[in-house]
N, C-alpha and C positions, 0 to 999 in steps of 0.2 A: 504493499499500500504506499509506503514512503516514497517509492520511486515514481509515483504519480504526481507528486507535489509540483515539479516543474511544469507539468502539463495543464495545471488548473488555471481556469479563467473564472471571472465572476459569474458566468453563466454555465460553467461546466457542471455536468451531472455525473456522479459516480454511482453506478447501480450494480449491486451484487445480486446475482441470480442463484446464489448458493442456497441449499436447503437449510432450514432452521430459522431461528428468530434472533440470532446474535450477530450476524454478519455486519449489519449497519452499525452496531455498537462498536465493533472492532475497528471499522473504517473511521468512525467519528473520532475515536481516540487518537488516530494518527493524522487525519486530514482536517479535523474540525467538522462542525455540524453543517456548514453551508452547502458544500457540494454533494453530500451524501443523500441518496434517495433509496427508499425501500423498494425491493423488487423480487419477483419470482417468475418461474417459468413452468409451463405445463407441457410435458413432452414424454414420449417413450423413446429412450435413446440408449446407446451403448458407447462406452469409451473404448475406441479402437487402439489409441496410443495417446500419450500426453499431448493435449491440444487438438486431438482429432476425435470428435464426437459424431457419431452417426445417429440421426433422428429417423424413426420409422413409425408407421402407423399414422396417427392423426397429425395435422399440421402443427408446427411449433407455435406456441402462444406464450407471450411474455406480458407481464403486468407490472407496472411500477406506480409509485405514488409518493408524495411528500410525506415524511414521517410525522409531520404535524397535522396532516390531513388537509382536506379542502382542495379547491381548484389550483391549477398550476400552469401558467402560460408556458414556462420552459419545458414542462413535460408534454404539453400539447404539441410543441414543436418537435420534441423528440419522437413522439408517437407518429407524427406526420412523416418523419424521415424513413419510416418503415413501409410507407405506402408503396405498392408496386413490387414488394418483395414476397418471399414465401413465409414471412414471419408476421403473425397477427399481434400487434401491439396495442394495449389499452392502458389508459390512465385510471387509477383507482383513487377514489376519495377517502378510502379507509384501507390502506395497505396492510395495517396490522391485522385486520380481520382476515385478509387474504393469506398472510403469512401463517397465522395460527390455524386456519382451515386446512391449508396444505400440510402443515406440521401434523395435524390430527390425521389426515388421510394417509400420508406417507409413513409417518412414525409408527402407527399401530400396525399397519400392513407389513412394514419392514421387521418390526420386533417379533410379530407372530410368525412371519414367514421364515426368518432367520433362525429363531429359536426352535421351531418345529422341523426345519429343513424341508418345508413343503410349500408349494404354490398356494395362491389364495383360494383356489377351488377346493383344496383339501382342508385347510384350517378353518375356513368359514362355515363348514358343514356340521361338525359335531357340536352338540350343545355345550360341552365342556370348554372347548377352545373359543367358541363363539361368545360364551360368557366372559372369559378372560379378556378377549378383545373389547367387549363392552366396558369392562371395568377400567381398562387402560384408557379408553375413550373418555369415560366419565372424569378420570383424573386430569387429562389434558384440558378438557373444557373447564373444569373447576379452577385450574391454575390460570388459564387465560382470562376467565371471568374475574378472578381476584385481582388481576393486573389491568383491568379495565377494558378488555375486549368484549364487544357487544355481539355475541353469537346469536344469529337468528334462531328462533324456537325449533325449527325443523332441521338444524344442522346435523345432528346425529343420524336422523332418518335419511337425510341426503347422502351422508357418507356410507351408510350401510347399503343403500341402493346402488351406489357407485361400485362398492366391493362385490355385491351380489351380481352385478351386471358384467363384471370382468370376465374375460376368458379364463377358464379353470386353471390353465397353466401359467397365468401371469405371475410375475415376481417383480419386486422393485429393484432398481439399480443398486441401492445400498445392500440389499439382501444378496444379490449376485456377487457383489464385491466381497462380502463377508464369507460366503460359502466358497469362493474361489481363491481366498487368501490374499486379497488386495486391500490396501488401506481404503477406508470408507468414511462416510459422513455420519457414522453411528453416534459419535459424541455430539456432533452439531445438531442432531435431531433428538434422540432419546436423552442424551446427557443434558441437553439444554432444558428439557422439561423438568428433570430432576433438580437442576440448579434454580430454575425459576420457581418451582414449588417451594424449595427451601427458603428463597427470598420472600415469597408471598405467605409463608406459613401454611401451605397446603400439602398434605401428605400425598406421596405418589408411590405407594408400595408396588403396584404391578409394573408401572413403567420403570421404576428403579430395579426391579428384579430382571426385567427384559434387558435393560442396559447392562447390568452387572454380569449376567450370564453370558453375554456376547463380548464383553470386554477382553477376555483372554485371547480370542481370535483376532480382535482388532489390534491388540498390542503385538501379537506375534507377526501380523502383516507389516507392522511398522518396525519390526526388529527390536522390540522392547522386552 
């Protein structure tokens, strides 16, 4: 991040599309709050090599928004720059909601899939694992709510409908990285929930368990 400083202009936007909810905080500590914008992407993709990501399935969608919320002329200009490309870019008036909703969707799917070593079509079916996923979902929503995220009432039902509608063999990229011994975003996703829960005074026993049980694989992939 520090290497970006010479490139910054008063209208520059620095957008992280990393999974999790902490990327913008890390950037702000180095670059200051001015240029940093919250962002996320929706894609089915595979990392072929460092800096080489293959997107497949649905069109790549990115979403970004000012961390303080509200309209943003500079982000409207940024979104306009993507017109005519294969990337669908939208400006969000509440990027924190988008980040937490993606965290909810990807985090639980990753934790359940990596811990069971099975795709979504397997872990979503038995009542035992379905109940565990629901408990993890409840914890993430409770943490986000405690931190001021305004989840719509039907958020959990919407996420379940998304999981239930996925191809039975679907897995997350983080799950694939863990299973195949590559460094992953495990800590940026499930670890972030545990840290946020501790800061908000909200218990996260199921998310904490999923994070802890997968940590040895993550550390081994990083040579730790």
